[in-house]
C-alpha beads as a LAMMPS data file, in Angstrom:
LAMMPS data file: protein, C-alpha beads

379 atoms
378 bonds

1 atom types
1 bond types

-500.0 500.0 xlo xhi
-500.0 500.0 ylo yhi
-500.0 500.0 zlo zhi

Masses

1 110.0

Atoms # bond

1 1 1 -0.347 -0.171 -0.195
2 1 1 3.059 2.563 1.263
3 1 1 5.066 1.165 -2.155
4 1 1 5.841 4.837 -3.283
5 1 1 7.152 6.233 -0.234
6 1 1 10.277 6.638 1.057
7 1 1 10.705 6.672 4.794
8 1 1 14.040 8.136 6.553
9 1 1 13.960 6.318 10.430
10 1 1 16.180 8.189 13.216
11 1 1 15.266 6.394 15.895
12 1 1 16.792 2.888 17.315
13 1 1 14.044 1.518 19.576
14 1 1 11.038 3.278 20.929
15 1 1 7.196 4.318 19.111
16 1 1 8.925 5.232 16.440
17 1 1 11.254 2.828 15.580
18 1 1 7.300 0.512 16.203
19 1 1 6.348 2.896 13.107
20 1 1 9.478 2.424 10.945
21 1 1 8.475 -1.208 11.033
22 1 1 4.811 -1.250 10.457
23 1 1 5.409 1.529 7.584
24 1 1 7.747 -0.807 5.888
25 1 1 5.328 -4.179 6.452
26 1 1 3.321 -1.486 4.768
27 1 1 5.623 -1.318 1.418
28 1 1 7.089 2.075 2.488
29 1 1 11.561 1.930 1.648
30 1 1 12.497 2.875 4.696
31 1 1 16.177 3.504 5.765
32 1 1 17.634 3.605 9.332
33 1 1 19.617 6.176 9.814
34 1 1 21.567 4.942 12.575
35 1 1 24.530 6.478 14.646
36 1 1 28.090 5.726 13.927
37 1 1 29.780 3.462 16.415
38 1 1 31.561 6.157 18.967
39 1 1 28.400 7.736 19.118
40 1 1 25.759 4.686 19.514
41 1 1 24.697 4.458 22.836
42 1 1 21.615 1.678 22.312
43 1 1 21.335 -1.427 19.800
44 1 1 18.442 -3.614 20.054
45 1 1 18.603 -7.521 20.135
46 1 1 18.765 -8.563 16.641
47 1 1 15.006 -9.902 16.485
48 1 1 13.859 -6.860 17.918
49 1 1 11.390 -4.648 15.837
50 1 1 10.816 -7.994 13.421
51 1 1 13.985 -7.830 12.667
52 1 1 14.448 -4.659 10.609
53 1 1 12.636 -6.908 8.276
54 1 1 12.371 -4.425 5.081
55 1 1 14.782 -2.145 6.497
56 1 1 17.974 -1.185 5.294
57 1 1 20.326 1.241 7.418
58 1 1 23.237 3.761 7.317
59 1 1 25.326 5.230 9.780
60 1 1 26.029 8.360 10.445
61 1 1 27.055 11.098 12.298
62 1 1 24.885 13.863 12.448
63 1 1 27.818 16.261 14.100
64 1 1 29.573 16.502 12.123
65 1 1 28.700 18.567 8.945
66 1 1 29.498 16.034 5.957
67 1 1 27.404 13.504 7.944
68 1 1 24.472 16.120 8.277
69 1 1 25.165 16.376 4.542
70 1 1 24.303 12.588 3.277
71 1 1 21.059 13.121 5.303
72 1 1 20.039 16.477 3.555
73 1 1 20.521 14.613 0.254
74 1 1 18.099 11.749 1.515
75 1 1 15.921 14.389 2.989
76 1 1 15.378 15.844 -0.746
77 1 1 14.002 12.835 -2.242
78 1 1 11.923 11.343 0.804
79 1 1 8.474 11.593 2.109
80 1 1 8.587 10.864 5.527
81 1 1 10.567 11.668 8.310
82 1 1 10.545 9.896 11.411
83 1 1 12.672 11.031 14.825
84 1 1 12.804 10.701 18.793
85 1 1 15.934 13.178 19.855
86 1 1 14.897 14.947 23.005
87 1 1 13.067 17.818 22.564
88 1 1 15.280 21.187 20.763
89 1 1 18.182 18.448 20.379
90 1 1 17.515 18.244 15.942
91 1 1 18.002 22.028 15.855
92 1 1 21.171 21.803 17.586
93 1 1 22.062 18.934 15.232
94 1 1 20.627 21.369 12.109
95 1 1 17.581 18.493 11.223
96 1 1 14.561 20.315 12.570
97 1 1 11.618 20.849 10.791
98 1 1 12.210 24.131 9.083
99 1 1 15.599 23.290 8.040
100 1 1 14.647 19.824 6.173
101 1 1 11.093 21.156 4.686
102 1 1 13.339 24.431 3.195
103 1 1 15.298 21.454 1.310
104 1 1 12.055 19.135 0.579
105 1 1 8.390 21.338 1.340
106 1 1 6.362 17.665 0.876
107 1 1 8.088 16.363 3.330
108 1 1 6.442 15.243 6.158
109 1 1 8.236 15.268 9.633
110 1 1 7.335 13.229 12.387
111 1 1 9.103 14.064 15.949
112 1 1 7.617 10.940 18.811
113 1 1 8.856 12.166 22.275
114 1 1 7.461 10.626 25.569
115 1 1 5.959 14.047 27.000
116 1 1 5.613 15.999 23.530
117 1 1 7.479 18.937 22.477
118 1 1 6.131 21.280 24.814
119 1 1 5.135 21.446 28.385
120 1 1 6.522 21.462 31.817
121 1 1 7.495 18.052 31.212
122 1 1 8.884 18.187 27.821
123 1 1 12.103 17.494 28.966
124 1 1 11.661 14.586 31.104
125 1 1 13.247 11.318 30.476
126 1 1 10.854 8.745 30.638
127 1 1 9.776 4.875 29.972
128 1 1 6.247 2.744 29.136
129 1 1 5.797 2.851 32.453
130 1 1 5.815 6.613 33.212
131 1 1 3.818 7.143 30.313
132 1 1 1.079 4.648 31.754
133 1 1 1.491 6.039 35.055
134 1 1 0.673 9.977 33.948
135 1 1 -1.868 8.811 31.851
136 1 1 -4.254 7.296 34.362
137 1 1 -3.788 3.613 33.082
138 1 1 -1.544 1.974 36.075
139 1 1 -4.431 3.644 38.739
140 1 1 -6.883 1.431 36.437
141 1 1 -4.908 -1.500 36.243
142 1 1 -5.575 -4.331 39.389
143 1 1 -2.681 -4.581 41.781
144 1 1 -0.013 -6.801 43.019
145 1 1 0.549 -8.866 46.863
146 1 1 1.298 -5.298 48.118
147 1 1 -1.335 -3.529 46.782
148 1 1 0.695 -1.284 44.579
149 1 1 -0.573 -1.515 40.884
150 1 1 0.623 -4.269 38.833
151 1 1 3.402 -4.098 35.672
152 1 1 1.505 -4.265 32.412
153 1 1 2.478 -7.465 30.374
154 1 1 3.415 -5.270 27.399
155 1 1 5.105 -2.021 26.557
156 1 1 1.535 -0.422 25.812
157 1 1 2.351 3.493 25.499
158 1 1 5.365 2.391 23.026
159 1 1 3.081 -0.133 20.450
160 1 1 -0.451 1.914 21.266
161 1 1 0.360 5.008 22.814
162 1 1 3.080 6.125 19.929
163 1 1 4.292 3.763 17.146
164 1 1 0.133 3.277 15.959
165 1 1 -0.475 7.250 16.693
166 1 1 2.450 8.229 14.367
167 1 1 1.492 5.759 11.992
168 1 1 -1.576 6.931 11.595
169 1 1 -0.900 10.390 11.639
170 1 1 1.710 9.342 9.288
171 1 1 -0.884 8.389 6.697
172 1 1 -3.496 11.078 7.362
173 1 1 -0.673 13.581 6.369
174 1 1 0.356 11.973 3.329
175 1 1 -3.358 11.669 2.587
176 1 1 -3.544 15.568 2.977
177 1 1 -0.402 16.081 0.634
178 1 1 -1.849 14.005 -2.199
179 1 1 -3.573 17.083 -2.512
180 1 1 -2.215 20.111 -0.511
181 1 1 1.184 19.659 -2.192
182 1 1 3.065 20.206 1.512
183 1 1 3.753 18.100 3.992
184 1 1 3.657 19.013 7.663
185 1 1 4.939 18.708 11.220
186 1 1 3.727 16.089 13.758
187 1 1 4.389 16.669 17.644
188 1 1 3.302 12.628 18.553
189 1 1 3.633 12.609 22.479
190 1 1 3.219 9.065 23.718
191 1 1 1.193 10.331 26.674
192 1 1 -1.473 11.857 24.189
193 1 1 -1.665 7.971 22.964
194 1 1 -2.067 6.974 27.119
195 1 1 -4.777 9.399 27.325
196 1 1 -6.542 8.719 24.650
197 1 1 -6.495 5.178 25.268
198 1 1 -8.115 5.459 28.862
199 1 1 -10.931 8.011 26.694
200 1 1 -13.705 6.127 29.024
201 1 1 -12.552 6.922 31.681
202 1 1 -11.428 10.236 31.570
203 1 1 -14.392 11.543 29.545
204 1 1 -16.494 9.877 32.169
205 1 1 -14.433 11.959 35.118
206 1 1 -14.977 15.228 33.169
207 1 1 -18.563 15.277 32.578
208 1 1 -20.354 13.860 35.211
209 1 1 -17.120 13.625 38.241
210 1 1 -16.970 10.276 38.836
211 1 1 -13.573 8.866 39.199
212 1 1 -12.032 5.348 38.098
213 1 1 -10.148 3.780 39.907
214 1 1 -8.939 -0.917 39.627
215 1 1 -12.015 -2.244 41.285
216 1 1 -14.786 0.660 40.540
217 1 1 -15.590 0.053 37.008
218 1 1 -16.990 -2.389 34.954
219 1 1 -13.240 -2.895 32.935
220 1 1 -11.189 -2.628 36.073
221 1 1 -12.580 -5.437 38.340
222 1 1 -15.759 -3.887 39.616
223 1 1 -18.168 -7.552 38.308
224 1 1 -17.285 -11.286 39.229
225 1 1 -18.003 -12.209 35.574
226 1 1 -15.301 -9.552 34.081
227 1 1 -11.896 -11.419 35.430
228 1 1 -9.469 -14.327 35.511
229 1 1 -9.711 -17.241 37.405
230 1 1 -7.460 -20.015 38.625
231 1 1 -8.005 -23.427 37.051
232 1 1 -7.706 -27.130 38.597
233 1 1 -4.206 -27.171 36.686
234 1 1 -3.550 -24.023 38.209
235 1 1 -3.883 -22.002 35.120
236 1 1 -6.699 -18.874 34.276
237 1 1 -9.436 -18.062 32.296
238 1 1 -10.317 -15.327 31.620
239 1 1 -14.305 -14.586 31.281
240 1 1 -15.820 -11.069 30.046
241 1 1 -19.543 -12.053 30.224
242 1 1 -20.606 -8.096 29.465
243 1 1 -24.004 -8.531 27.888
244 1 1 -26.730 -10.098 29.840
245 1 1 -27.191 -13.415 27.551
246 1 1 -23.380 -14.157 27.790
247 1 1 -23.648 -13.658 31.095
248 1 1 -27.261 -15.961 31.464
249 1 1 -25.412 -18.439 29.633
250 1 1 -22.365 -18.249 31.846
251 1 1 -24.443 -19.426 34.948
252 1 1 -26.259 -21.718 33.156
253 1 1 -23.157 -23.245 31.807
254 1 1 -21.679 -23.626 35.613
255 1 1 -25.004 -24.199 37.791
256 1 1 -25.318 -20.929 39.338
257 1 1 -28.686 -20.057 37.846
258 1 1 -29.415 -18.870 41.525
259 1 1 -27.298 -15.481 40.444
260 1 1 -28.743 -14.818 37.265
261 1 1 -30.813 -11.620 38.255
262 1 1 -27.200 -10.740 40.249
263 1 1 -25.655 -9.286 37.536
264 1 1 -25.241 -5.724 38.420
265 1 1 -26.121 -6.353 42.003
266 1 1 -22.832 -5.068 44.526
267 1 1 -23.698 -7.100 47.178
268 1 1 -23.507 -10.078 45.738
269 1 1 -20.746 -9.679 43.573
270 1 1 -18.138 -11.144 46.302
271 1 1 -20.650 -14.314 46.956
272 1 1 -21.062 -14.586 42.776
273 1 1 -16.528 -14.201 42.750
274 1 1 -16.396 -16.892 45.495
275 1 1 -18.703 -19.058 42.973
276 1 1 -16.901 -18.161 39.983
277 1 1 -13.550 -19.203 41.868
278 1 1 -14.656 -22.737 43.335
279 1 1 -16.673 -23.443 39.594
280 1 1 -13.929 -23.254 38.160
281 1 1 -11.195 -25.034 40.394
282 1 1 -13.026 -27.848 39.548
283 1 1 -11.557 -28.432 36.270
284 1 1 -8.207 -27.850 34.082
285 1 1 -8.016 -25.227 31.779
286 1 1 -8.322 -26.636 28.553
287 1 1 -11.559 -28.531 29.496
288 1 1 -13.045 -25.745 30.858
289 1 1 -12.228 -23.820 27.305
290 1 1 -13.416 -26.629 25.223
291 1 1 -17.062 -26.680 27.449
292 1 1 -17.314 -22.936 27.972
293 1 1 -15.873 -20.979 24.339
294 1 1 -18.368 -22.454 21.897
295 1 1 -21.410 -21.920 24.248
296 1 1 -21.183 -17.722 23.649
297 1 1 -19.726 -17.131 27.521
298 1 1 -16.897 -14.701 26.775
299 1 1 -14.530 -17.510 28.384
300 1 1 -10.807 -17.666 26.824
301 1 1 -7.764 -19.440 27.911
302 1 1 -5.193 -17.452 29.478
303 1 1 -2.121 -18.501 27.540
304 1 1 1.515 -17.968 27.872
305 1 1 3.902 -16.509 25.007
306 1 1 4.892 -19.831 23.794
307 1 1 1.668 -20.861 23.763
308 1 1 0.202 -17.940 21.873
309 1 1 3.111 -18.890 19.165
310 1 1 1.295 -22.442 18.824
311 1 1 -2.170 -21.511 19.356
312 1 1 -4.349 -23.517 16.295
313 1 1 -6.461 -20.019 16.232
314 1 1 -3.276 -18.255 15.719
315 1 1 -1.523 -20.219 13.600
316 1 1 -4.487 -20.934 11.243
317 1 1 -4.630 -16.886 10.545
318 1 1 -0.659 -17.358 9.360
319 1 1 0.673 -15.375 12.772
320 1 1 4.426 -16.197 12.834
321 1 1 5.969 -16.881 9.411
322 1 1 9.728 -17.873 9.617
323 1 1 12.713 -15.918 8.987
324 1 1 16.135 -16.542 6.636
325 1 1 18.296 -13.893 8.316
326 1 1 21.653 -13.795 6.885
327 1 1 23.803 -13.551 10.350
328 1 1 21.174 -15.557 12.419
329 1 1 20.139 -18.372 9.940
330 1 1 16.806 -18.936 10.184
331 1 1 14.691 -18.627 13.222
332 1 1 10.414 -17.721 13.614
333 1 1 8.797 -14.442 14.316
334 1 1 5.346 -12.645 14.675
335 1 1 4.085 -11.636 10.563
336 1 1 2.454 -8.745 9.641
337 1 1 -0.085 -8.702 11.268
338 1 1 -1.816 -5.230 10.123
339 1 1 -4.848 -5.347 7.999
340 1 1 -4.441 -5.397 4.748
341 1 1 -0.427 -6.582 4.709
342 1 1 0.330 -10.103 3.404
343 1 1 1.193 -12.410 5.601
344 1 1 4.275 -14.171 4.409
345 1 1 5.656 -17.813 5.254
346 1 1 9.063 -16.899 5.274
347 1 1 10.944 -13.487 4.970
348 1 1 14.439 -13.353 3.795
349 1 1 17.108 -10.631 5.843
350 1 1 20.048 -9.275 4.662
351 1 1 21.674 -8.687 7.462
352 1 1 24.285 -6.709 5.946
353 1 1 24.492 -2.324 5.696
354 1 1 25.395 -2.187 2.030
355 1 1 26.319 1.700 3.133
356 1 1 28.137 2.364 -0.347
357 1 1 24.756 1.668 -2.105
358 1 1 22.977 3.967 -0.242
359 1 1 25.263 6.340 -0.946
360 1 1 25.989 5.561 -4.214
361 1 1 21.941 6.223 -5.035
362 1 1 22.388 9.627 -2.617
363 1 1 24.653 10.696 -6.055
364 1 1 27.845 10.758 -3.887
365 1 1 31.226 9.193 -6.514
366 1 1 33.006 6.254 -5.494
367 1 1 35.798 8.394 -4.215
368 1 1 33.281 10.310 -2.107
369 1 1 31.942 7.234 -0.344
370 1 1 35.780 6.731 0.278
371 1 1 35.819 10.106 1.951
372 1 1 33.098 9.744 3.659
373 1 1 33.398 6.041 5.010
374 1 1 37.098 6.649 5.788
375 1 1 35.933 9.679 7.687
376 1 1 33.823 7.534 9.919
377 1 1 31.387 10.467 9.167
378 1 1 29.511 7.414 7.500
379 1 1 29.454 3.599 8.029

Bonds

1 1 1 2
2 1 2 3
3 1 3 4
4 1 4 5
5 1 5 6
6 1 6 7
7 1 7 8
8 1 8 9
9 1 9 10
10 1 10 11
11 1 11 12
12 1 12 13
13 1 13 14
14 1 14 15
15 1 15 16
16 1 16 17
17 1 17 18
18 1 18 19
19 1 19 20
20 1 20 21
21 1 21 22
22 1 22 23
23 1 23 24
24 1 24 25
25 1 25 26
26 1 26 27
27 1 27 28
28 1 28 29
29 1 29 30
30 1 30 31
31 1 31 32
32 1 32 33
33 1 33 34
34 1 34 35
35 1 35 36
36 1 36 37
37 1 37 38
38 1 38 39
39 1 39 40
40 1 40 41
41 1 41 42
42 1 42 43
43 1 43 44
44 1 44 45
45 1 45 46
46 1 46 47
47 1 47 48
48 1 48 49
49 1 49 50
50 1 50 51
51 1 51 52
52 1 52 53
53 1 53 54
54 1 54 55
55 1 55 56
56 1 56 57
57 1 57 58
58 1 58 59
59 1 59 60
60 1 60 61
61 1 61 62
62 1 62 63
63 1 63 64
64 1 64 65
65 1 65 66
66 1 66 67
67 1 67 68
68 1 68 69
69 1 69 70
70 1 70 71
71 1 71 72
72 1 72 73
73 1 73 74
74 1 74 75
75 1 75 76
76 1 76 77
77 1 77 78
78 1 78 79
79 1 79 80
80 1 80 81
81 1 81 82
82 1 82 83
83 1 83 84
84 1 84 85
85 1 85 86
86 1 86 87
87 1 87 88
88 1 88 89
89 1 89 90
90 1 90 91
91 1 91 92
92 1 92 93
93 1 93 94
94 1 94 95
95 1 95 96
96 1 96 97
97 1 97 98
98 1 98 99
99 1 99 100
100 1 100 101
101 1 101 102
102 1 102 103
103 1 103 104
104 1 104 105
105 1 105 106
106 1 106 107
107 1 107 108
108 1 108 109
109 1 109 110
110 1 110 111
111 1 111 112
112 1 112 113
113 1 113 114
114 1 114 115
115 1 115 116
116 1 116 117
117 1 117 118
118 1 118 119
119 1 119 120
120 1 120 121
121 1 121 122
122 1 122 123
123 1 123 124
124 1 124 125
125 1 125 126
126 1 126 127
127 1 127 128
128 1 128 129
129 1 129 130
130 1 130 131
131 1 131 132
132 1 132 133
133 1 133 134
134 1 134 135
135 1 135 136
136 1 136 137
137 1 137 138
138 1 138 139
139 1 139 140
140 1 140 141
141 1 141 142
142 1 142 143
143 1 143 144
144 1 144 145
145 1 145 146
146 1 146 147
147 1 147 148
148 1 148 149
149 1 149 150
150 1 150 151
151 1 151 152
152 1 152 153
153 1 153 154
154 1 154 155
155 1 155 156
156 1 156 157
157 1 157 158
158 1 158 159
159 1 159 160
160 1 160 161
161 1 161 162
162 1 162 163
163 1 163 164
164 1 164 165
165 1 165 166
166 1 166 167
167 1 167 168
168 1 168 169
169 1 169 170
170 1 170 171
171 1 171 172
172 1 172 173
173 1 173 174
174 1 174 175
175 1 175 176
176 1 176 177
177 1 177 178
178 1 178 179
179 1 179 180
180 1 180 181
181 1 181 182
182 1 182 183
183 1 183 184
184 1 184 185
185 1 185 186
186 1 186 187
187 1 187 188
188 1 188 189
189 1 189 190
190 1 190 191
191 1 191 192
192 1 192 193
193 1 193 194
194 1 194 195
195 1 195 196
196 1 196 197
197 1 197 198
198 1 198 199
199 1 199 200
200 1 200 201
201 1 201 202
202 1 202 203
203 1 203 204
204 1 204 205
205 1 205 206
206 1 206 207
207 1 207 208
208 1 208 209
209 1 209 210
210 1 210 211
211 1 211 212
212 1 212 213
213 1 213 214
214 1 214 215
215 1 215 216
216 1 216 217
217 1 217 218
218 1 218 219
219 1 219 220
220 1 220 221
221 1 221 222
222 1 222 223
223 1 223 224
224 1 224 225
225 1 225 226
226 1 226 227
227 1 227 228
228 1 228 229
229 1 229 230
230 1 230 231
231 1 231 232
232 1 232 233
233 1 233 234
234 1 234 235
235 1 235 236
236 1 236 237
237 1 237 238
238 1 238 239
239 1 239 240
240 1 240 241
241 1 241 242
242 1 242 243
243 1 243 244
244 1 244 245
245 1 245 246
246 1 246 247
247 1 247 248
248 1 248 249
249 1 249 250
250 1 250 251
251 1 251 252
252 1 252 253
253 1 253 254
254 1 254 255
255 1 255 256
256 1 256 257
257 1 257 258
258 1 258 259
259 1 259 260
260 1 260 261
261 1 261 262
262 1 262 263
263 1 263 264
264 1 264 265
265 1 265 266
266 1 266 267
267 1 267 268
268 1 268 269
269 1 269 270
270 1 270 271
271 1 271 272
272 1 272 273
273 1 273 274
274 1 274 275
275 1 275 276
276 1 276 277
277 1 277 278
278 1 278 279
279 1 279 280
280 1 280 281
281 1 281 282
282 1 282 283
283 1 283 284
284 1 284 285
285 1 285 286
286 1 286 287
287 1 287 288
288 1 288 289
289 1 289 290
290 1 290 291
291 1 291 292
292 1 292 293
293 1 293 294
294 1 294 295
295 1 295 296
296 1 296 297
297 1 297 298
298 1 298 299
299 1 299 300
300 1 300 301
301 1 301 302
302 1 302 303
303 1 303 304
304 1 304 305
305 1 305 306
306 1 306 307
307 1 307 308
308 1 308 309
309 1 309 310
310 1 310 311
311 1 311 312
312 1 312 313
313 1 313 314
314 1 314 315
315 1 315 316
316 1 316 317
317 1 317 318
318 1 318 319
319 1 319 320
320 1 320 321
321 1 321 322
322 1 322 323
323 1 323 324
324 1 324 325
325 1 325 326
326 1 326 327
327 1 327 328
328 1 328 329
329 1 329 330
330 1 330 331
331 1 331 332
332 1 332 333
333 1 333 334
334 1 334 335
335 1 335 336
336 1 336 337
337 1 337 338
338 1 338 339
339 1 339 340
340 1 340 341
341 1 341 342
342 1 342 343
343 1 343 344
344 1 344 345
345 1 345 346
346 1 346 347
347 1 347 348
348 1 348 349
349 1 349 350
350 1 350 351
351 1 351 352
352 1 352 353
353 1 353 354
354 1 354 355
355 1 355 356
356 1 356 357
357 1 357 358
358 1 358 359
359 1 359 360
360 1 360 361
361 1 361 362
362 1 362 363
363 1 363 364
364 1 364 365
365 1 365 366
366 1 366 367
367 1 367 368
368 1 368 369
369 1 369 370
370 1 370 371
371 1 371 372
372 1 372 373
373 1 373 374
374 1 374 375
375 1 375 376
376 1 376 377
377 1 377 378
378 1 378 379
């Protein structure tokens, strides 16, 4: 879908790296602009971010004029630039939006950061847990044994709050560029994405003054029929019987008809929770799934990562593919999963960086390429 789009990504990890990988999966030509060895702070594992499938790499020293000149040449023929430096760093490097849009007015320039380019927290350092904390997400999750908010099992903020927001805004900007002929600047703040994910509860508070915390709302554990229960084999099932019909089916299947009228009765929730816990303790997890999942009860197994990778439904949807990696051999990884992207059975990855070919494509002569590589402005 994006096979005519060229993306420059200046971030090695985090939301920008996720967005760049997803844009590559949609067919964009993505060039990863990394740091030369002397300035490199972090290098993700070879299998991270889809093992950089469909992504080429060139390392530049952007503190050197010759390194910046390479980027300027690449910008001239690119459509999108992603960066995740701390606010104002790009101005010091001379790669800010004003500078680059003068080179290419059609450029869509996307800055991703934790707290945004403006505001009193803009210069704060942070990671996924910090953005989930500030946005109210952690307060609405379950509690650990000591009463503290439980850690989520996924990088929710980086993925849904940042990477997906970046992809959506970039695609919208490209669509607008089709009619306006001009690119634009995008300030993608992960905290904005987290707040957007929390909109049901934030809007509830703002509209009627009713706050939400763990255990106080339907989706945060107020009702027994929306939760997780242990089974006889010390595994778990997840129950989400929200609609009255599904709740009634669950009660019937578990022999709990006496609770059918009590779905939203707060006083009866402790007794119902105990009854559900007792019922699920009578069989193993997979037995319950076989008995209940097909009966419109909204019951599903809680799978480990290992189990999820071989689950028959996820296998039927070709969620995992095989990779042939030039350096690390054959291994498996998640296939491109976003809607509209073909799901291959096997992907071949070239782990080498043909810096010379990239520089040649940017218009550099062979002697200039040698000079750039020897000066370590590029590698």
